C-alpha positions as CSV (number, residue, x, y, z in Angstrom):
1,M,14.9,-20.2,28.7
2,I,13.5,-17.0,27.1
3,R,13.3,-14.1,29.6
4,D,11.2,-10.9,29.3
5,E,14.3,-8.8,29.8
6,H,15.8,-10.2,26.5
7,L,12.9,-8.8,24.5
8,G,13.6,-5.1,24.9
9,P,17.1,-5.2,23.3
10,L,15.7,-7.4,20.6
11,L,12.8,-5.2,19.7
12,R,13.5,-1.5,20.5
13,A,16.2,-1.1,17.9
14,A,14.3,-3.1,15.2
15,P,13.7,-0.7,12.2
16,W,10.3,-2.2,11.5
17,M,8.9,-1.4,14.9
18,P,6.0,1.2,14.7
19,R,6.2,4.2,17.0
20,D,3.3,3.1,19.3
21,L,4.9,-0.3,20.0
22,R,8.4,1.1,20.4
23,A,7.1,3.3,23.2
24,A,5.9,0.4,25.3
25,H,7.2,0.5,28.9
26,R,8.4,-3.1,28.5
27,Y,7.6,-6.4,26.6
28,E,6.5,-9.7,27.9
29,L,6.5,-13.2,26.3
30,A,2.9,-14.2,25.8
31,D,3.6,-17.5,24.0
32,H,6.2,-19.2,21.8
33,A,6.7,-22.3,19.6
34,E,9.9,-24.0,18.4
35,P,9.8,-25.4,14.8
36,A,13.4,-26.4,15.4
37,P,16.0,-26.1,18.2
38,N,17.4,-23.0,16.7
39,E,14.1,-21.4,15.4
40,V,11.6,-19.8,17.7
41,L,8.3,-18.2,16.9
42,L,7.6,-15.6,19.6
43,V,4.3,-14.0,20.5
44,V,5.2,-10.8,22.5
45,R,2.8,-8.5,24.3
46,A,3.4,-4.7,24.9
47,V,3.1,-3.6,28.5
48,G,2.3,0.0,29.1
49,G,2.5,2.8,26.6
50,P,0.1,3.7,23.7
51,A,-0.1,0.1,22.4
52,A,-0.5,-1.6,25.7
53,G,-1.9,-5.1,25.3
54,Q,-1.1,-5.4,21.6
55,R,0.8,-8.4,20.5
56,I,3.5,-8.9,17.8
57,F,4.7,-12.1,16.1
58,V,8.5,-12.3,16.0
59,P,10.4,-15.2,14.3
60,V,13.9,-15.4,15.9
61,R,17.0,-17.5,15.7
62,R,18.6,-18.9,18.9
63,E,22.3,-18.3,18.8
64,P,24.8,-20.9,20.2
65,S,25.4,-18.4,23.1
66,G,21.7,-18.7,24.0
67,G,20.9,-15.2,22.8
68,L,18.1,-14.3,20.4
69,T,18.4,-12.5,17.1
70,E,15.7,-11.7,14.6
71,A,15.5,-14.3,11.8
72,H,16.4,-12.6,8.5
73,N,16.2,-14.7,5.4
74,D,15.8,-17.7,7.7
75,G,12.9,-19.9,8.9
76,L,13.8,-23.1,7.0
77,A,12.2,-25.4,9.6
78,T,9.0,-23.3,9.6
79,V,8.8,-23.4,5.8
80,R,9.4,-27.2,5.9
81,R,6.4,-27.5,8.2
82,V,4.3,-25.4,5.8
83,L,5.2,-27.9,3.0
84,T,4.2,-30.9,5.0
85,G,1.2,-29.5,6.8
86,A,1.2,-30.1,10.6
87,R,0.2,-28.7,14.0
88,L,2.8,-27.4,16.4
89,R,2.0,-27.0,20.0
90,T,3.0,-23.8,21.8
91,A,4.5,-23.4,25.2
92,R,1.2,-22.0,26.7
93,G,-1.1,-24.6,25.2
94,G,-2.0,-22.9,22.0
95,H,-1.0,-24.2,18.6
96,V,0.3,-23.2,15.2
97,D,-1.5,-24.9,12.2
98,F,0.4,-25.2,9.0
99,R,-1.6,-25.5,5.7
100,R,-0.1,-26.8,2.5
101,A,-1.4,-26.1,-1.0
102,P,-2.2,-29.2,-3.0
103,A,0.3,-28.3,-5.7
104,A,3.0,-27.0,-3.4
105,P,6.5,-28.3,-4.0
106,A,7.9,-31.0,-1.8
107,G,11.7,-30.7,-2.4
108,E,14.5,-29.5,-0.2
109,V,14.4,-25.9,1.1
110,R,17.3,-23.5,1.2
111,G,17.6,-19.8,1.8
112,L,18.5,-17.4,-1.0
113,P,20.1,-13.9,-0.6
114,F,17.4,-11.3,-0.4
115,D,17.3,-7.6,0.4
116,Q,13.7,-6.9,1.3
117,G,14.3,-3.3,2.0
118,W,12.1,-1.7,4.7
119,S,8.9,-3.6,5.4
120,S,6.5,-3.7,8.3
121,N,6.4,-7.5,7.8
122,A,9.2,-10.0,7.5
123,L,10.2,-11.4,4.1
124,S,12.7,-14.0,3.1
125,L,13.4,-15.8,-0.2
126,M,13.6,-19.5,-0.4
127,E,14.5,-22.0,-3.1
128,I,12.3,-25.1,-3.3
129,D,12.7,-27.6,-6.1
130,D,14.9,-25.0,-8.0
131,S,12.1,-22.4,-7.9
132,P,12.1,-19.2,-5.7
133,Y,9.4,-18.7,-3.1
134,V,8.7,-15.9,-0.7
135,H,8.1,-16.6,3.0
136,K,6.3,-13.7,4.6
137,T,5.4,-13.3,8.3
138,Y,3.0,-10.7,9.7
139,R,4.3,-8.7,12.7
140,R,1.2,-7.3,14.3
141,L,-0.8,-10.3,15.6
142,D,-4.0,-8.4,16.3
143,E,-4.4,-6.8,12.9
144,T,-6.9,-8.2,10.4
145,I,-5.0,-10.1,7.8
146,H,-6.7,-11.7,4.8
147,E,-3.8,-12.1,2.3
148,P,-3.2,-15.8,2.8
149,D,-6.9,-16.6,2.1
150,V,-7.1,-14.2,-0.9
151,L,-3.9,-15.7,-2.4
152,R,-5.4,-19.2,-1.9
153,L,-8.7,-18.2,-3.5
154,M,-6.9,-16.5,-6.4
155,S,-4.6,-19.4,-7.2
156,G,-4.7,-20.3,-10.8
157,T,-5.8,-16.9,-12.1
158,G,-2.3,-15.8,-13.0
159,R,-3.1,-12.4,-11.5
160,T,-1.4,-13.0,-8.1
161,P,1.6,-15.1,-6.9
162,E,0.7,-18.8,-6.6
163,W,-0.1,-19.7,-3.0
164,A,2.0,-22.6,-1.6
165,G,0.7,-22.6,2.0
166,D,0.3,-20.6,5.2
167,Y,0.1,-20.9,9.0
168,T,-2.0,-19.5,11.8
169,Y,-1.6,-19.1,15.5
170,T,-4.5,-20.1,17.9
171,D,-4.5,-18.2,21.1
172,P,-4.7,-20.7,24.0
173,G,-6.9,-18.4,26.2
174,L,-9.3,-16.9,23.7
175,G,-9.3,-19.6,21.0
176,T,-8.9,-16.9,18.3
177,R,-7.0,-17.7,15.1
178,H,-4.5,-15.3,13.7
179,P,-2.7,-15.6,10.3
180,V,1.0,-15.3,11.0
181,G,2.7,-16.5,7.8
182,V,2.3,-17.3,4.2
183,L,4.4,-19.0,1.5
184,Y,4.0,-18.1,-2.2
185,R,5.9,-18.5,-5.4
186,H,8.1,-15.5,-6.1
187,A,6.6,-13.2,-8.9
188,P,9.4,-11.8,-11.1
189,G,9.5,-8.2,-12.1
190,Q,9.6,-4.7,-10.7
191,G,6.9,-2.3,-9.6
192,I,5.4,-0.2,-12.3
193,D,6.9,2.8,-10.7
194,A,10.3,1.9,-12.0
195,P,9.6,2.2,-15.8
196,L,7.4,5.3,-15.1
197,R,10.2,7.0,-13.1
198,A,12.7,6.2,-15.9
199,N,10.3,7.7,-18.5
200,L,9.6,10.9,-16.6
201,R,13.2,11.5,-15.8
202,S,14.2,11.0,-19.4
203,L,11.5,13.7,-20.3
204,W,13.2,16.5,-18.4
205,P,16.1,17.1,-20.8
206,R,13.5,17.5,-23.6
207,L,11.7,20.2,-21.7
208,R,12.4,23.4,-23.6
209,N,10.6,26.8,-24.1
210,G,8.0,26.8,-26.8
211,I,7.0,23.1,-26.8
212,P,3.5,22.7,-25.4
213,P,3.5,20.2,-22.6
214,E,0.6,18.2,-24.1
215,Q,2.6,17.7,-27.4
216,L,5.8,16.9,-25.6
217,V,4.2,14.4,-23.2
218,R,2.2,12.5,-25.9
219,V,5.3,11.9,-28.0
220,H,7.4,11.0,-25.1
221,L,5.0,8.5,-23.6
222,R,4.2,6.8,-27.0
223,P,6.6,3.9,-26.4
224,L,4.9,3.0,-23.2
225,E,1.3,3.4,-24.5
226,P,0.5,-0.2,-25.4
227,R,2.0,-1.4,-22.1
228,L,0.1,1.0,-19.9
229,R,-3.2,0.2,-21.7
230,A,-2.5,-3.5,-21.2
231,A,-1.7,-2.8,-17.5
232,G,-5.2,-1.1,-17.2
233,R,-6.8,-4.2,-18.8
234,F,-4.9,-6.4,-16.3
235,L,-6.3,-4.4,-13.4
236,S,-9.8,-4.8,-14.8
237,A,-9.3,-8.6,-15.2
238,F,-7.8,-8.8,-11.7
239,H,-10.9,-7.1,-10.2
240,H,-13.2,-9.4,-12.2
241,D,-11.4,-12.5,-11.0
242,L,-11.3,-11.2,-7.4
243,S,-15.1,-10.7,-7.5
244,V,-15.7,-14.2,-9.0
245,R,-13.4,-16.0,-6.5
246,L,-14.4,-14.0,-3.4
247,G,-18.1,-13.5,-4.2
248,G,-20.1,-10.3,-4.5
249,P,-21.5,-8.3,-1.7
250,P,-25.3,-8.5,-0.9
251,T,-25.7,-4.7,-0.9
252,G,-24.2,-1.7,-2.5
253,Y,-21.4,0.6,-1.1
254,P,-22.7,2.2,2.2
255,V,-22.4,5.9,1.3
256,A,-24.7,6.8,4.3
257,E,-21.8,5.7,6.6
258,A,-18.9,7.0,4.4
259,L,-20.2,10.6,4.1
260,P,-20.3,11.4,7.8
261,Q,-16.9,9.8,8.3
262,A,-15.4,12.0,5.6
263,A,-17.1,15.0,7.1
264,A,-15.7,14.3,10.6
265,Q,-12.2,13.8,9.2
266,L,-12.4,17.0,7.2
267,Q,-13.6,18.9,10.3
268,R,-10.6,17.5,12.3
269,L,-8.1,18.5,9.7
270,A,-9.6,22.0,9.1
271,V,-8.6,23.0,12.6
272,A,-5.2,21.3,12.6
273,D,-2.0,23.3,12.5
274,I,-0.6,22.3,9.0
275,P,2.5,24.5,8.4
276,L,1.9,25.4,4.8
277,P,1.2,28.7,2.9
278,P,-2.0,30.0,4.6
279,A,-3.8,31.3,1.5
280,A,-3.3,28.1,-0.4
281,R,-4.3,26.0,2.7
282,S,-7.5,28.0,3.1
283,A,-8.4,27.7,-0.6
284,A,-7.8,23.9,-0.5
285,F,-10.1,23.4,2.5
286,D,-12.7,25.6,0.9
287,A,-12.5,23.3,-2.1
288,L,-12.8,20.2,0.0
289,R,-15.8,21.5,1.9
290,A,-17.5,22.4,-1.4
291,E,-16.8,18.9,-2.8
292,L,-18.3,17.3,0.3
293,D,-21.4,19.5,0.0
294,R,-21.8,18.4,-3.6
295,L,-21.5,14.8,-2.6
296,Y,-24.1,15.2,0.1
297,T,-26.4,16.8,-2.5
298,E,-25.9,13.9,-4.9
299,L,-25.7,11.0,-2.4
300,G,-27.1,12.2,0.9
301,D,-30.6,10.6,0.6
302,R,-29.2,7.2,-0.4
303,A,-28.1,4.4,1.9
304,T,-26.0,2.6,-0.7
305,V,-24.9,3.0,-4.3
306,P,-23.7,0.3,-6.8
307,G,-20.0,-0.2,-7.0
308,A,-19.1,-2.3,-3.9
309,G,-16.9,-5.3,-4.3
310,P,-13.6,-6.8,-3.2
311,C,-10.4,-5.0,-3.8
312,H,-6.7,-5.2,-3.3
313,G,-6.9,-2.6,-0.5
314,D,-3.5,-1.0,-0.6
315,L,-2.5,-0.8,-4.2
316,H,0.7,1.2,-4.4
317,L,2.6,1.4,-7.7
318,S,5.2,-0.9,-6.3
319,H,2.5,-3.6,-5.7
320,L,1.7,-3.7,-9.4
321,L,4.6,-5.8,-10.8
322,C,5.6,-5.9,-14.5
323,A,8.2,-8.2,-16.0
324,E,9.2,-7.8,-19.6
325,G,8.4,-10.8,-21.8
326,P,10.3,-11.9,-24.9
327,D,7.8,-10.0,-27.1
328,S,8.4,-6.8,-25.1
329,T,5.0,-7.0,-23.4
330,W,4.6,-6.9,-19.7
331,R,3.8,-10.0,-17.7
332,M,2.0,-8.7,-14.6
333,N,1.2,-9.7,-11.0
334,V,-0.4,-8.0,-8.0
335,I,1.4,-8.5,-4.7
336,D,0.8,-7.6,-1.0
337,L,-2.9,-8.0,-1.1
338,S,-4.6,-6.1,1.8
339,T,-8.3,-6.9,1.0
340,P,-10.1,-5.3,4.0
341,A,-12.9,-7.8,4.7
342,L,-13.9,-11.5,4.2
343,P,-16.1,-13.4,3.8
344,S,-18.6,-12.0,1.3
345,D,-21.5,-12.1,3.8
346,G,-19.4,-10.8,6.7
347,A,-19.2,-7.4,8.4
348,G,-17.5,-4.7,6.4
349,Y,-17.4,-6.6,3.1
350,A,-19.7,-4.2,1.3
351,A,-17.7,-1.2,2.5
352,Q,-15.0,-1.8,-0.1
353,S,-14.9,-1.2,-3.8
354,P,-12.5,-1.9,-6.7
355,L,-12.7,1.8,-7.3
356,Q,-10.6,2.2,-4.1
357,D,-7.7,0.5,-5.9
358,L,-8.0,2.9,-8.9
359,V,-8.1,5.9,-6.6
360,A,-5.1,4.5,-4.8
361,V,-3.2,4.3,-8.1
362,Q,-4.2,7.9,-8.9
363,R,-3.1,9.2,-5.5
364,A,0.2,7.3,-5.8
365,L,0.8,8.9,-9.2
366,E,0.0,12.3,-7.7
367,Y,2.7,11.9,-5.1
368,F,5.1,10.4,-7.6
369,A,4.8,13.1,-10.2
370,A,4.8,16.0,-7.8
371,D,7.9,14.6,-6.0
372,E,9.8,14.3,-9.2
373,A,8.8,17.8,-10.3
374,A,9.8,19.3,-7.0
375,F,13.3,17.8,-7.2
376,E,13.7,18.6,-10.9
377,S,12.7,22.3,-10.4
378,A,14.9,22.5,-7.3
379,R,17.9,21.2,-9.4
380,R,17.2,23.7,-12.1
381,L,16.8,26.6,-9.7
382,G,19.4,25.7,-7.1
383,L,16.8,25.5,-4.4
384,D,15.6,22.8,-2.0
385,A,12.6,20.6,-2.8
386,D,10.6,21.9,0.1
387,T,10.7,25.4,-1.4
388,T,9.7,24.3,-4.8
389,M,6.9,22.1,-3.5
390,N,5.5,24.9,-1.5
391,G,6.0,27.2,-4.5
392,S,3.9,24.9,-6.6
393,L,1.1,25.2,-4.0
394,D,1.0,29.0,-3.7
395,G,2.6,30.3,-6.9
396,A,6.0,31.0,-5.2
397,P,5.4,34.8,-4.7
398,G,8.8,35.2,-3.2
399,L,10.7,34.1,-6.3
400,P,11.7,36.3,-9.3
401,G,9.5,36.0,-12.3
402,D,11.9,33.9,-14.4
403,Q,12.3,31.4,-11.6
404,R,8.5,31.2,-11.2
405,D,8.3,30.4,-14.9
406,V,10.7,27.5,-14.6
407,L,8.8,26.2,-11.6
408,D,5.5,26.5,-13.4
409,A,6.8,24.8,-16.5
410,V,8.2,21.8,-14.7
411,F,5.1,21.2,-12.5
412,R,2.8,21.8,-15.5
413,T,4.7,19.2,-17.5
414,A,4.7,16.7,-14.6
415,D,0.9,17.2,-14.2
416,T,0.3,16.7,-17.9
417,W,2.4,13.6,-17.9
418,R,0.6,12.2,-14.9
419,E,-2.8,12.9,-16.5
420,R,-1.7,11.1,-19.7
421,V,-0.4,8.1,-17.7
422,L,-3.7,8.0,-15.8
423,H,-5.7,8.1,-19.0
424,L,-3.7,5.2,-20.5
425,L,-4.0,3.2,-17.3
426,L,-7.5,3.9,-16.1
427,G,-9.4,5.4,-19.0
428,P,-11.1,8.7,-19.4
429,A,-11.7,11.0,-16.5
430,S,-15.1,10.6,-14.8
431,G,-17.3,12.5,-12.4
432,S,-19.0,9.5,-10.7
433,P,-20.1,10.4,-7.2
434,L,-18.8,7.2,-5.7
435,R,-15.4,7.6,-7.3
436,R,-15.2,11.2,-6.0
437,L,-16.2,10.1,-2.5
438,L,-13.6,7.4,-2.4
439,Y,-11.0,9.9,-3.7
440,L,-12.0,12.4,-1.0
441,R,-11.7,9.8,1.7
442,R,-8.3,8.7,0.5
443,L,-7.0,12.2,0.3
444,L,-8.2,13.1,3.8
445,H,-6.8,9.9,5.2
446,E,-3.4,10.6,3.7
447,L,-3.5,14.3,4.7
448,G,-4.3,13.2,8.2
449,Y,-1.4,10.8,8.2
450,N,1.0,13.4,6.9
451,H,-0.1,15.9,9.5
452,D,0.1,13.4,12.4
453,H,3.6,12.3,11.3
454,A,4.9,15.8,10.7
455,R,5.3,15.5,6.9
456,P,4.5,19.0,5.5
457,Y,6.2,18.2,2.2
458,H,3.7,15.4,1.5
459,A,0.8,17.4,3.0
460,A,1.6,20.1,0.4
461,I,1.0,17.5,-2.3
462,D,-2.3,16.7,-0.7
463,L,-3.4,20.3,-0.7
464,R,-2.3,20.8,-4.3
465,H,-4.8,18.0,-5.3
466,A,-7.4,19.1,-2.8
467,L,-7.8,22.1,-5.1
468,A,-8.7,19.8,-8.0
469,P,-12.4,19.2,-7.1
470,A,-12.9,23.0,-7.7
471,S,-12.1,22.4,-11.3
472,P,-15.1,22.4,-13.7
473,T,-13.8,19.3,-15.5
474,P,-13.6,15.8,-14.1
475,T,-10.1,14.8,-12.9
476,L,-10.8,11.3,-11.6
477,H,-10.0,8.3,-13.7
478,A,-11.6,4.9,-13.3
479,R,-11.6,2.0,-15.7
480,T,-14.2,-0.6,-14.6
């Protein structure tokens, strides 16, 4: 018997638990299913607190003592059900439907060692017919999840891992269906951030007085040039295949909705207490207001603009995998798809764009390069990275002139390197209004997150790049 009092000790210490769910007054068992005597799929509801009523899906293992522990790198019986396709009744009268891909393997399943690192979802690695597969379960039951369907629709393109099957939970009371797990072939490789980090860090010893950053960066990045250009072509092909497989939206991107949303977020943040150098903070918000005014002038009388279409939805650098082939080229895959809306004629489908993914790559590189520069300048100056990051924002008036020169040289080189990487990946900079609007929305969203979660270091990076729209030259990149 699974009792509600067993759930608190199981969940409160779990590292993946988000803050709102961790603050629940207690947890209650809403439903459960048992793929095998020692495997249990729990549906747990938060009672009280900021996430009251929200549900989470928790695969657990039943120990010989009768206690429950989270299933890490486990779930063999669940995976076997995916590979056979079946329906499993739940204790409260709901059901879990397992769906198998036509080309899914049918051999024996065994777990493989796998360190997933931190993830808001649960991942395990399985070997099936001598090939590795990833078994992924989604924690928050009431979130919108489209990854299984997108993987299914993209099968055969070679752009995403091959879908092997998935499963959904049907609520016995409401009749609603919720994706809770997916099985796909493991894609080899590492995130593109790994070779980029190695390249940037190997640049620092070459940074000397008298060498212009542009010259230094171009020479240093030359070995990666063909791979980065190919990665950009891969992203274009991914978006093309995604549009073909998922279908195009009936209308353009709804700028008439997006502009007021950006304005409301900017107004909220302008009065927030962000503990950063006041003059730089003020200048950054002036630049953001000016950019929003320009966008209203250019787009304000239009309901939609061309450029809508399906996208990845959360394209971090680590989600763009590259594996080196025998000819030294990269074989690439996109993982962790978070496409915001399906189907193509459904609500919210037009309010997405492949340009969102390119903006996400740009923002990720802005964080990446600034973080590396902060730590490198801190190492050279014997300071901490918070000081150098804030110094890059306001010019570091409290440092001696020679230290300001070091700080400036390191950040200027990192910015030059980042712009060259973006050019190779995404093409020439562009001043497209939709791209700029999507960039502004992404920056404001991340600045809001960093403020709400007390991350002034990352907020300083946001404000550095909030000043960029004031520049007379385009700074946004987008290969379409």
